Residue, then its C-alpha position, 0 to 999 in steps of 0.5 A: m463182238g457178237s452176232y448182228l442181223a440187219r433186216s431189209e424188205k428183201s434181204c437178211v445178213y448174218g455175221d460176226k462184227q470184227k474190226g477190219k472186216k468187210m460187210k455187204a451193203t445194197i448198192l444201186y448201179g442204175p434203173r433196176d439194177v441193185r447189187f448186194e456188194e462187199r463194203d468196208d465197215p463204216k468208221i468214225l470221220q468226224p467227232t459228231d459221227a455215230i456208227v449204228r449196228l442196223a436192227a431194221t431198215c425199210v425201202c422208202g419211196s424216195d429209193l424207188w425213183p432211181y431204181r425205176g429210172i425216173q431220176p438219174v444215177p450217175e454212179p453206183q450209190a449206197m441205198g437206204h436211209e430209213y433205219c434203227g438200231v443200237v449205237e456201236e460207237v460215238g465221236s467224241a463230240v456226241k453227247t445225246v447218244k451212247p454206245g448200247q443205246f437203241v436208236i431211230g434215225s432220220f433220212c435227214i441229217s440235221d445238227n439240231t442247233c441251227p435256228n430251224c432245228r431249234a424251231g422244230y423244223r429238222s428237215g429244214c436244218q441249215h446243215l442239212e444232208f441226207m442219209t444213205g447206206a442204211q441197207a447194210p448191217y452198219a451205217r455211219v450216221p453224221l451229226a448224230d446228236g441231231t439225227l438220232v433219237a434214243t428209245q428208253e429201252k431196246p426192243s426184245d430180241d424175239l420181236p419180229p422185223q415189223p415193230s422196228r419197221r414202224l419205229g423207222c416210219a415213225r422217225d420219218r413222220l416226226v422229222r416231217g411232222r411239224r413242216g406244213 
């Protein structure tokens, strides 16, 4: 397809998206043991999934607990759960976002249909999961309709990563905002 760029606090990855290719992702193996490794490109696994080409991701404080050794890491885990980017592909049941839209994603994967979500408490979703794997060029986002928020326009290509980081942080606050 075209070139992609995934920015994080400490790394940049450039390449061309081609079907069946591998991508680089940030993997935590244990305290202070972070590796940048080849992983398969994400695929749609459920009809409610979306694949997002990440424009920017950020390191969250909760990423630092296992990095510092305060929280155990029983097996290698993909890092990253605050992100924004462009939707590349959606499952057959996704209705609120479509390919080509710029989206902001949450660390909370929520369905947007349960009573808690409908009341505005998406971080209390009855089907809550937590996002991982956003420190990579692409990410699979389960329950895309409840997890992704589309912006009206794509940010300009010449913007530095800071505005996109602010959008990711804004989404984090929007999810938690009504929870008191």
